[in-house]
C-alpha angles and dihedrals in degrees: 000000000000091000092049093049092048091050091051095051097073090043091055092048092048090049090053091051092050091050092050092049093047092050091047092050091048091052091047094051092049092051092046091052093047096046102034109141121232117263115269121261109263092213092064099037094093095052092043093052090050091055095041117114125186125173126201128187115284093257091058093088084090095030098052091113094044127085112251138190095215109061105152121189119216121246109284117249130211093250101056142012123242109246134173114257113252093242096052123077110231117237119220139141113264096149114081117245092242091056092053090046091051090053092053092045091051092050091049091049091053092051092045091049090050090051092050090050092051091049102042114013104027094098091053093058123086121234091262091052092050092049091046093049096050095040092045091052092049094045096042095051091044091051092050090053093045095055093053116105101224103165095100106022127070093195092059090047091056091045092051092051090051093049092047091050088055089048090055089052089053090051090051090053090049090053090050091052091050092052096044102037104027103029089033094220121154097179111127091213093052092049091048091050092051096044097043092042094052092046093048093044095054094042090048094050091049092045103043091168094303129129099278106124098186093049091046092051091045092052094048095048095041094048092048091054090044097054091043091053093045094051092042088056089070108019141022140266096288098065090038091056093046092052091049091048092052092047093048093046091051090053092051093048091045091052094048092049091047092239090129126062113244094016093192092071092046093049096046094046092041093052092049093047093047092051091046087054089056089054090054091050092049090056090061107019103028100177096047092040093053092050092047092049093053092045091049092049092053090046089054091051093051098077089053097053108023118080118233100029095092133351097199113111094206090052091051090054092044095051092042093056096042094043093048091051090047092051091047091055100036106039099061094047093046093049092047092049097050096036092064093071101019110028098159094044091048092047092049091050091052090045092051090048090055091049089051091052092052090048090051090048093061093052128087094236096084131072100212108035095166091059091053092046093051092045091048093051091050091050091051091055093044093046092054091048093049089061087069091072088073102023116021092185097053097047100065093045091049089047092052092051089048092051092049089049091052091051090051090047089054090066091069120092113268094016103077091122090066091070089062092056090044089056090051089050091054091050088055103040104037094061088042091054093048092047092051101042098034106043123176140072093284092068094073097083089043091053091049092049095049093045091051092050090049092051090050090049091049091049091051091047092050091047092052097043101028094101092051092048091049092049093048093047091049090049091049090049090056090051089049092058090055096038093115 
């Protein structure tokens, strides 16, 4: 009786969803019949089409033949009305909000019921019951999505994507039942391969490089788990990480080259997968993994700061945030790892990287020069300090020379901010130099005196160049707003 009641629960929920959809479609068809506009006058169609203007998102150069959720008309002018082109299906809401909400609630109830069954009643069901439950869930949700007419309603399109994602989850459960109960395999890797493979396969078949964001995301995530589990079946973390990195990099490149519909999803997921691959590699090949992680982080930052890689503002923000987080997590660990055995070499590499960033910041090929200049100055100071891991006497002297160079660089037009970082470098390295080369208790007053003089000098410098720094920062901020 428990098994029969559990089997009937999803069927009742699905029946309620079907009834809600049928009622909503009937109401929509009646309203469409009652309010259908008269056909346009053929004599004015040519002139109207000439004056028609319709703007899609920037990425729609590639997606012009694909259905989209984000068609945005331009502001209407006095001369012409904004009309939908004849070859594009207009998107509007004809399904009431409550009907869409009922559909989502029904889908969630089915998934929750399935989870409860798995947790509490799964052991009471026979193999046939488990197969029927998982297959019925997958087939029922897929059928509900298939009968929806989504050509003219964005709400139904979202609902169909949601239902089909639940169907893919049901297919994944079905594959897991087959492996565990029919094949009699208890291997975690084998089960993962079957579940992730079934989920990715159905999402990929439903997606097929069309504008279906949920299916696209499901395919990308499922396929990443699938290839990781397959390779882990025969090798270790190193090859798994390399495979994930290659898959993630291909998604990012495909998104930037507009070879993938909805490139934002591909780029975000690809960046995350590639960086996860670096983490797998670090666990087995730490040196190579650290270098690859830092290189990947800088490659992710590049589309946000270098002109010509991508013109999409949202992609610039996306890559900037992801790349900054990747640098924040990878740079310190990489520097610490390599500085243990090669402090001077590591510090010089970081120092040269900072110099390259400052040089790039003064060119016209970057969108946010002030960010590169600040990052480069910080890397110069850090690089000089890292040399102290191997040679404590060389590092403060090198740091003082670097700080003086930054102050001198700040006298050039457009680089006034460098003098601020040069002053900070002096405040760090001068006391360090005195403490290293003049040990003993008598150095304390000397350190206080020198530090006070440096602070006074920095205050005078800031007072004299504060206006120029403020003007340059304000100018850079204006360029940043128009960086796209």
